[in-house]
C-alpha positions as a printed Julia matrix, in Angstrom:
120×3 Matrix{Float64}:
 30.97    4.18  -54.47
 27.61    2.91  -53.41
 27.36    0.95  -50.81
 28.12   -2.84  -52.62
 31.68   -1.88  -53.21
 32.81   -0.37  -50.05
 34.99   -2.35  -47.94
 33.3    -3.22  -44.75
 33.61   -0.93  -41.54
 35.91   -2.14  -39.13
 32.42   -2.31  -36.73
 31.35   -4.96  -38.99
 33.72   -7.36  -39.39
 33.74  -10.54  -37.47
 36.22   -9.95  -34.8
 38.15  -13.3   -32.66
 36.94  -13.65  -29.01
 39.23  -11.77  -25.9
 42.46  -14.3   -26.34
 42.57  -16.29  -29.11
 45.9   -16.47  -29.62
 46.05  -16.89  -33.41
 44.16  -15.73  -36.35
 41.29  -18.69  -38.32
 40.07  -19.19  -41.44
 39.72  -16.02  -43.42
 39.06  -13.09  -40.1
 39.85   -9.92  -41.65
 40.81   -6.86  -39.32
 41.54   -2.6   -41.11
 44.42   -1.11  -40.32
 44.57    3.62  -41.33
 47.92    4.32  -42.29
 49.41    7.38  -41.01
 50.94   10.6   -42.33
 54.36    9.38  -41.43
 52.77    5.48  -43.54
 53.41    4.3   -39.62
 50.75    1.48  -39.86
 49.2    -0.43  -36.17
 48.52   -3.39  -36.46
 45.43   -4.48  -34.81
 45.48   -6.86  -31.46
 44.04   -9.92  -32.46
 47.02   -9.33  -35.3
 49.43   -8.78  -32.69
 48.85  -11.89  -30.97
 49.17  -14.43  -33.54
 52.4   -12.9   -34.13
 55.06  -15.89  -33.42
 56.05  -13.6   -29.25
 58.82  -11.34  -29.95
 58.11  -10.77  -33.55
 59.42   -6.83  -34.44
 60.58   -7.68  -38.3
 58.96   -7.97  -41.41
 59.63   -8.43  -44.5
 56.75   -6.79  -47.42
 56.13   -8.05  -51.06
 54.24   -7.4   -53.64
 52.72   -9.93  -55.38
 51.84   -9.88  -59.18
 48.22   -8.97  -58.66
 49.48   -5.72  -56.21
 49.18   -7.31  -52.57
 51.18   -6.32  -50.61
 51.68   -9.08  -48.44
 53.57   -8.59  -44.63
 55.69  -11.51  -43.17
 56.85  -11.79  -39.87
 60.91  -11.9   -39.85
 63.23  -12.83  -37.45
 66.38  -11.01  -38.1
 69.36  -12.5   -37.03
 72.72  -10.35  -35.86
 74.88  -11.25  -38.24
 77.45  -12.34  -35.34
 75.51  -14.2   -34.13
 74.49  -15.59  -36.99
 76.85  -18.64  -36.55
 74.77  -20.62  -34.45
 71.43  -20.57  -36.18
 73.32  -22.47  -39.27
 72.16  -25.91  -40.11
 74.63  -27.17  -39.19
 74.74  -25.55  -35.47
 71.74  -26.3   -34.74
 72.24  -30.58  -35.44
 74.87  -30.44  -32.82
 72.33  -28.02  -30.89
 69.36  -30.75  -30.85
 72.39  -34.08  -30.39
 73.65  -31.5   -27.04
 69.59  -31.78  -25.78
 69.31  -35.72  -26.28
 72.67  -36.06  -24.22
 70.98  -34.27  -21.71
 67.31  -35.55  -21.93
 69.09  -38.91  -21.88
 71.43  -38.18  -18.54
 74.33  -38.6   -20.85
 76.25  -35.55  -18.56
 78.08  -34.69  -15.78
 78.25  -31.36  -13.57
 81.61  -30.01  -12.92
 82.63  -28.38   -9.52
 85.69  -26.09  -11.51
 87.07  -25.62  -14.3
 90.12  -27.74  -13.32
 87.5   -30.97  -13.04
 86.77  -30.28  -16.44
 90.28  -30.45  -17.69
 91.44  -33.35  -15.49
 88.08  -34.88  -17.26
 89.65  -34.65  -20.06
 92.31  -35.47  -19.71
 90.91  -38.87  -18.52
 89.56  -39.46  -22.57
 92.29  -38.96  -23.97
 94.43  -41.71  -22.13
């Protein structure tokens, strides 16, 4: 392989400034796969991911490019919370809280008494 066709050495690749939160433009980074198939994402790439990202979907395009797509894996027992219907209701509650249309109860009896008063 001639020098003109060999991949860039990682030290020659433009690096984001320290503390930069997101990858911008066409920044390239390199990593190496271990004999066990483990890849370590470079620090700038990890910093660009949403906090807590640990799962990825891997896809291969028709042109052979392999892509990693960050995914949020949802525990099956919690899937109901992420349905559009439930999220819509969560947004409604947030609006009520912001508008001050909520009240606190000191205990369960007070909550039940308030609910009973609504039935009348």
